[in-house]
ZAVEXBA-472835 format. One record per residue: z, x, y of N, C-alpha, C in turn; residue number from 1; residue in three letters; chain. Coordinates in steps of 0.02 Angstrom, whole numbers. Layout:
// ZAVEXBA-472835
SITE:Z:X:Y:Z:X:Y:Z:X:Y:NUM:ALA:A
...
This chain:
// ZAVEXBA-472835
SITE:-2455:1447:635:-2440:1511:665:-2378:1503:710:1:MET:A
SITE:-2326:1544:702:-2265:1536:741:-2277:1556:814:2:PRO:A
SITE:-2241:1523:858:-2245:1538:930:-2199:1596:946:3:VAL:A
SITE:-2224:1648:980:-2181:1705:997:-2125:1683:1044:4:PRO:A
SITE:-2067:1715:1040:-2013:1699:1086:-2035:1708:1158:5:PRO:A
SITE:-2014:1663:1202:-2032:1666:1272:-2096:1629:1288:6:GLY:A
SITE:-2135:1611:1238:-2197:1575:1248:-2193:1506:1215:7:LEU:A
SITE:-2134:1476:1221:-2122:1414:1185:-2140:1352:1225:8:ASP:A
SITE:-2183:1357:1274:-2207:1298:1309:-2193:1300:1383:9:GLY:A
SITE:-2221:1254:1420:-2211:1251:1492:-2140:1228:1508:10:PRO:A
SITE:-2121:1240:1571:-2054:1219:1593:-2048:1144:1587:11:ALA:A
SITE:-1991:1122:1563:-1979:1051:1554:-2002:1023:1487:12:GLY:A
SITE:-2037:1064:1449:-2061:1041:1384:-2003:1040:1334:13:ALA:A
SITE:-2010:1000:1283:-1958:996:1232:-1955:1063:1195:14:ARG:A
SITE:-1896:1087:1179:-1890:1151:1144:-1924:1148:1076:15:PRO:A
SITE:-1957:1202:1059:-1989:1207:993:-1934:1225:943:16:VAL:A
SITE:-1930:1188:887:-1878:1205:838:-1891:1272:805:17:PRO:A
SITE:-1837:1306:788:-1845:1369:753:-1859:1354:679:18:ASP:A
SITE:-1872:1405:639:-1889:1392:569:-1836:1352:530:19:PRO:A
SITE:-1773:1356:550:-1721:1319:515:-1717:1246:539:20:ALA:A
SITE:-1758:1228:588:-1760:1160:612:-1714:1145:670:21:GLY:A
SITE:-1677:1195:694:-1632:1185:751:-1671:1196:815:22:ARG:A
SITE:-1654:1160:869:-1690:1171:932:-1670:1238:964:23:PRO:A
SITE:-1718:1269:996:-1704:1331:1033:-1672:1313:1100:24:ARG:A
SITE:-1629:1358:1125:-1600:1344:1191:-1653:1349:1245:25:PRO:A
SITE:-1642:1315:1299:-1690:1314:1354:-1691:1382:1389:26:SER:A
SITE:-1739:1391:1433:-1744:1453:1470:-1684:1465:1515:27:GLY:A
SITE:-1656:1411:1543:-1597:1418:1586:-1537:1443:1545:28:ALA:A
SITE:-1529:1418:1485:-1474:1441:1442:-1484:1514:1423:29:VAL:A
SITE:-1545:1532:1407:-1559:1602:1390:-1548:1648:1450:30:ARG:A
SITE:-1564:1624:1510:-1552:1665:1570:-1478:1674:1581:31:ALA:A
SITE:-1439:1621:1572:-1367:1626:1579:-1338:1671:1526:32:LEU:A
SITE:-1365:1669:1466:-1345:1716:1413:-1356:1788:1434:33:ASP:A
SITE:-1413:1801:1465:-1430:1869:1487:-1382:1892:1542:34:ALA:A
SITE:-1368:1849:1590:-1322:1867:1644:-1252:1880:1616:35:VAL:A
SITE:-1229:1837:1572:-1162:1846:1542:-1160:1911:1502:36:ALA:A
SITE:-1211:1925:1464:-1213:1986:1425:-1214:2048:1468:37:GLY:A
SITE:-1253:2047:1522:-1256:2104:1568:-1189:2114:1603:38:ALA:A
SITE:-1157:2060:1624:-1091:2067:1656:-1039:2094:1608:39:LEU:A
SITE:-1040:2070:1546:-991:2094:1496:-1001:2168:1483:40:ALA:A
SITE:-1062:2189:1472:-1076:2259:1459:-1060:2302:1520:41:ALA:A
SITE:-1079:2277:1579:-1066:2315:1640:-992:2324:1654:42:GLY:A
SITE:-953:2272:1644:-880:2278:1654:-849:2328:1605:43:LEU:A
SITE:-873:2327:1544:-846:2373:1494:-862:2445:1512:44:THR:A
SITE:-924:2458:1531:-944:2526:1551:-908:2547:1614:45:VAL:A
SITE:-903:2502:1663:-868:2517:1725:-794:2533:1711:46:LEU:A
SITE:-763:2494:1667:-694:2507:1648:-685:2576:1617:47:GLY:A
SITE:-732:2595:1574:-728:2662:1543:-738:2717:1595:48:LEU:A
SITE:-785:2707:1641:-795:2757:1694:-733:2763:1738:49:VAL:A
SITE:-703:2706:1755:-641:2708:1795:-585:2742:1758:50:LEU:A
SITE:-581:2731:1692:-530:2764:1652:-539:2840:1653:51:LEU:A
SITE:-601:2862:1646:-615:2934:1650:-598:2961:1719:52:ILE:A
SITE:-617:2924:1771:-601:2946:1839:-526:2949:1851:53:ALA:A
SITE:-490:2900:1826:-418:2898:1836:-384:2957:1801:54:GLN:A
SITE:-407:2975:1743:-374:3029:1706:-396:3098:1731:55:THR:A
SITE:-458:3104:1754:-482:3170:1774:-476:3186:1848:56:LEU:A
SITE:-471:3136:1891:-473:3149:1963:-418:3195:1988:57:SER:A
SITE:-356:3189:1966:-305:3235:1992:-320:3308:1974:58:PRO:A
SITE:-342:3321:1913:-354:3390:1893:-418:3417:1925:59:SER:A
SITE:-469:3376:1931:-532:3399:1962:-521:3413:2036:60:VAL:A
SITE:-486:3369:2071:-473:3379:2142:-429:3440:2153:61:ALA:A
SITE:-381:3451:2109:-338:3509:2115:-377:3574:2105:62:ASP:A
SITE:-424:3573:2058:-464:3633:2043:-513:3649:2100:63:ALA:A
SITE:-532:3600:2138:-581:3612:2192:-548:3622:2260:64:THR:A
SITE:-483:3617:2264:-445:3623:2326:-469:3574:2379:65:ASP:A
SITE:-489:3514:2358:-511:3463:2406:-453:3421:2431:66:LEU:A
SITE:-397:3429:2403:-339:3389:2424:-317:3342:2368:67:GLY:A
SITE:-270:3300:2385:-240:3254:2337:-289:3198:2319:68:LEU:A
SITE:-296:3185:2256:-337:3129:2232:-298:3092:2178:69:ALA:A
SITE:-295:3027:2184:-257:2988:2135:-301:2948:2088:70:THR:A
SITE:-365:2943:2102:-410:2902:2061:-409:2830:2084:71:GLY:A
SITE:-441:2787:2045:-448:2717:2066:-384:2676:2060:72:PRO:A
SITE:-336:2699:2023:-273:2662:2012:-274:2627:1944:73:GLY:A
SITE:-216:2630:1911:-213:2602:1843:-224:2527:1842:74:TRP:A
SITE:-204:2492:1895:-215:2420:1895:-289:2403:1893:75:ASP:A
SITE:-330:2437:1932:-402:2425:1933:-434:2444:1866:76:ARG:A
SITE:-411:2500:1838:-438:2524:1774:-424:2474:1719:77:VAL:A
SITE:-361:2455:1712:-342:2412:1656:-370:2341:1662:78:LEU:A
SITE:-372:2314:1723:-400:2247:1732:-475:2248:1717:79:VAL:A
SITE:-511:2297:1743:-584:2301:1731:-599:2312:1657:80:THR:A
SITE:-564:2358:1626:-577:2371:1555:-557:2311:1512:81:LEU:A
SITE:-500:2281:1527:-478:2222:1489:-526:2163:1497:82:GLY:A
SITE:-549:2152:1559:-598:2098:1570:-663:2112:1535:83:ALA:A
SITE:-685:2175:1534:-746:2192:1499:-741:2181:1424:84:GLY:A
SITE:-685:2200:1395:-675:2189:1323:-671:2114:1308:85:VAL:A
SITE:-634:2077:1349:-630:2004:1339:-699:1972:1345:86:LEU:A
SITE:-737:1992:1395:-804:1964:1404:-849:1981:1345:87:ALA:A
SITE:-845:2042:1319:-885:2061:1261:-865:2019:1200:88:GLU:A
SITE:-801:2006:1191:-778:1964:1135:-807:1894:1142:89:VAL:A
SITE:-805:1866:1203:-833:1799:1213:-908:1798:1201:90:LEU:A
SITE:-943:1850:1221:-1015:1853:1209:-1028:1856:1134:91:VAL:A
SITE:-987:1894:1097:-997:1898:1025:-979:1832:990:92:GLN:A
SITE:-929:1798:1016:-911:1732:987:-968:1683:998:93:VAL:A
SITE:-997:1686:1058:-1054:1643:1073:-1112:1659:1026:94:ARG:A
SITE:-1125:1722:1016:-1177:1744:970:-1246:1719:990:95:GLY:A
SITE:-1292:1727:945:-1360:1704:956:-1377:1643:914:96:ARG:A
SITE:-1326:1614:885:-1337:1555:843:-1362:1497:885:97:ASP:A
SITE:-1420:1472:869:-1448:1418:908:-1410:1353:898:98:THR:A
SITE:-1367:1349:849:-1327:1289:840:-1276:1283:897:99:ALA:A
SITE:-1260:1338:930:-1214:1337:986:-1252:1332:1052:100:ARG:A
SITE:-1307:1298:1052:-1348:1293:1113:-1322:1240:1160:101:ALA:A
SITE:-1270:1206:1142:-1244:1152:1183:-1190:1174:1231:102:GLY:A
SITE:-1141:1131:1239:-1089:1140:1289:-1045:1201:1276:103:ALA:A
SITE:-1033:1217:1212:-990:1274:1197:-1022:1339:1221:104:VAL:A
SITE:-1086:1346:1208:-1121:1407:1229:-1121:1412:1305:105:ARG:A
SITE:-1136:1358:1339:-1136:1359:1412:-1066:1374:1440:106:LEU:A
SITE:-1015:1345:1409:-946:1357:1431:-927:1430:1423:107:LEU:A
SITE:-943:1460:1366:-927:1530:1355:-964:1575:1404:108:LEU:A
SITE:-1028:1560:1416:-1066:1599:1465:-1036:1592:1534:109:ASP:A
SITE:-1017:1531:1553:-988:1519:1620:-922:1556:1627:110:ALA:A
SITE:-881:1556:1575:-817:1591:1578:-828:1666:1588:111:VAL:A
SITE:-877:1694:1553:-892:1766:1560:-916:1781:1631:112:VAL:A
SITE:-958:1738:1659:-983:1749:1727:-926:1744:1778:113:VAL:A
SITE:-882:1695:1770:-826:1688:1816:-779:1747:1810:114:VAL:A
SITE:-764:1770:1750:-722:1829:1740:-754:1889:1774:115:ILE:A
SITE:-818:1899:1762:-853:1957:1790:-853:1957:1866:116:GLY:A
SITE:-871:1902:1896:-874:1898:1969:-805:1906:1999:117:VAL:A
SITE:-755:1876:1968:-686:1880:1994:-660:1952:1992:118:THR:A
SITE:-670:1985:1935:-646:2054:1929:-684:2100:1976:119:VAL:A
SITE:-748:2092:1982:-786:2135:2029:-764:2123:2101:120:LEU:A
SITE:-753:2060:2119:-728:2046:2187:-660:2078:2198:121:TRP:A
SITE:-614:2068:2151:-547:2095:2158:-548:2171:2159:122:TRP:A
SITE:-587:2200:2115:-586:2273:2109:-619:2309:2166:123:GLY:A
SITE:-667:2278:2199:-705:2315:2249:-696:2288:2320:124:TRP:A
SITE:-683:2224:2328:-682:2196:2396:-615:2168:2418:125:TRP:A
SITE:-564:2177:2378:-499:2150:2399:-452:2207:2417:126:SER:A
């Protein structure tokens, strides 16, 4: 009887091989995969929201007589959207192939996390 995903043994146990005989990634690798995927998706959505805000804010503010509004700025929009697309590409390159459970998968996840944290810091706190 196959073991359901997530119930593959206690912490520190040897990974249970998948049906093709390759080892499954550890829980830490899967957690890093989840963080990288969430950051990639979040940056992409945030970039699209900023793009909409940048294009609509002058006309919306003018229609409401609230005063001048310029939006978030094209630099913030393009960097956030570009980083989100790059992060999504890296996540797709990483894929779910368990053969990439080694250093390449960890490196791609780490690059996505560093890109995400850097862009969020630059876009919101600098």
